[in-house]
N, C-alpha and C positions, 0 to 999 in steps of 0.2 A: 504494500500500500504506500502510495507516494506521500511524502511528508508535506504537511500544509505549509503554505508560505507564511513567513513571520509577519506579525501585525505591523502595520506602518507606524512609525514613531509619531507621537502627537506633536503638532507644531509648537514652537516656543510661545509661551503666553506673555501678554502684556498686562501691566497694572498701571493705574493712574493714582498718584498721590495728590489730594486736594488739601492745600494748606496755604494760609495767608492770602486767600483770594478776597478782594475787598468788596466787589459788587455781587449782591445776592443773585441777580439774574445770571451771572456767569456760571454759578454752580449748576443751575438747571441746564444751561447750554452745554457745559462740559460733560455732564452726565449723559446727555443725549448723544454727544459725539462719541463718548467712550463706548456706549452700547452699539452704535452704528459701526464702529471700527473693531469690534470683536474683543474689547478689553475684558479680561476675565474677572477682575476685581478692582473696586474703587476703594482706596484707603483714605479715610477722612481723619485729619489731625486737628484736635482741639475742639471743633464745633460740636456742641451737644444737640443743637437744633439747626436744621439746614433746609431752608426753603428750596424747592426744586421747580419753581415756575419756569416753564420753557423746556422741561425734560420730556414732555409729551408722553407720559406713561412708561418711559424706558426704565425707571428705577426698578420696576418689578421684574426686569430681565437681567438684573445685575446682582453680583455679590458685593457686599459692603463690609469693611472692617473699620474700627475706630480706635485711635490711640490718643491719649491726652498730650503726648509730647512727640516732637518730630524724631527724637533719638529712638523712641520705642518703635516708631514706624520703620525707621531705617534698619533696626535690628531684625524686625519681622521680615522685611524684604530680603535681607541677606541670609539669615539663618533658617527661616522657615520656607520661604518661597524660592530660595537659591537663585535670586535674580540680581542683576546689576542695576545700579541707580543712574539714570540718564537725565541730566538737566536739559530743559529747553531754554536755552539762553545764548545770547551773542557774546561769547567770551573769546579771548584771543586764541585759545587752543581748541575751540569748538569745531567739530567737523560739519560740513554741509550735509543736510539730512539725506540728499539724494545719493550720497556715497554709501548709505546704509551701513554705518559703522557699528552695527549691533552685535551683541556677543551672546545671544541666547535669550532666555527669559529676562524681561526688562521692566523695571518700574520707572515711569516717567514723572518728572516733577516740573511743573510749570511755575513761573515766577509771578509775583504780584503785578497787578496791572500798571502800577506807576514805577516802582523801584526794581522790578525784576526779582531774581533770586537773591536772598540775603546771603552775606558771606558765609555764614554757618551752613546754609544749604548747599552752596557751591562746594564747600570743603568736603561735604558728605558724598557728593556725586562722584561716580567712577569716571564719567566722561560727560560731555555736553554735545548737543547738536544745535545747529541754527538753520534758519530757512533763508536762503539767498533772496534778496529783493532785486528788482530790475528797474527801479527808478529811485530818485531821491525825494519822493513826495511825502514819505512818512518815516519816522525813526524805527518803527516796529509794527508788527501785526497785533490785533486784538488777541488776548490770551486764548480764547476758544478757537479762533482761526488758526493760530500757530499750533495749538495742540492737535487740531484736526489734521493738519498737514503731516505732522510728525507721526501720529498714530496710523495714518493711511500708508505712509512709507513703511512703517514697521509691519503692517498687515501684508503688504506686498512682499517684503523681504522674508517674512515667516510663511509665505504661501498659504495664508488663511483663505478658505474657500469663499467665493463670492455668494452672497445671499441670492435666492431666486427672485425673479421679478414678475410682476403681473401688470401688464400695460405700462403706464408711466410711473409706477411706484414699485418699491420692493415689498415682497410679502412680509407680513408681520406674524410671528408666532403668537399663540395664546399666551397671555401673561402668566408668569409663575411668581409665587411669593419670593421676595428677596431673601437671601440667606445672610444673616449677620452672625458673627461668632465672637465679637469682642465689644459688646455693649451698645452699639449704635446700629439701628436697622430700620427697615420699613416693613410694615404689615400690609398684606394685600388688602386693597380697598375696593369696594364695589364700584362699578362704572359710574353710578349716580353720585356716590360720595366723592369720587375723584373729580367729577366735573364741577362740584361746588367749591372746592378749596384745593390749594396746592398741597402736594405731599410734603411731609416734614419728617426729618429724622427725630426719633424720640429716645 
């Protein structure tokens, strides 16, 4: 009897760390982006309550973790998830994202909308990527736009499968309750309840 073919290795996963984001709406936008780009887990640092206006129901498709301090989140990324930490920042030694300088499972850390990544965050990163711009019209992209570009490049590098499409939209799976395992999470809400108020971390 012929031996069965070995199972294909799972693609490297991506994680997104949300910390020091100033604008509430950006949290919802970033969560929606993370869901669309195949992020396996969103790691929230500090915030006990998090409005997700703009997430359009995507929190129910994601796994969330919460840590009170950034040091705890970094330790979790390295020791538990076995992932490298990649900053999304325009630093002197940052590599252009289209070079795909990824090293396997990766946790991405985006900077504050005004000041970018703090020195302590930069020191914790294993490496950084930046997005080349093609005009001098603006100093940088919006945090969600920059994160979307980087996560898309990672998804292509990791060969994540493209979601099926139906007409002019992508198909949407039935929502599942978010899985939280460190104190912050989302409970599945009915469609009627979700339409009345934004989801919040509790």
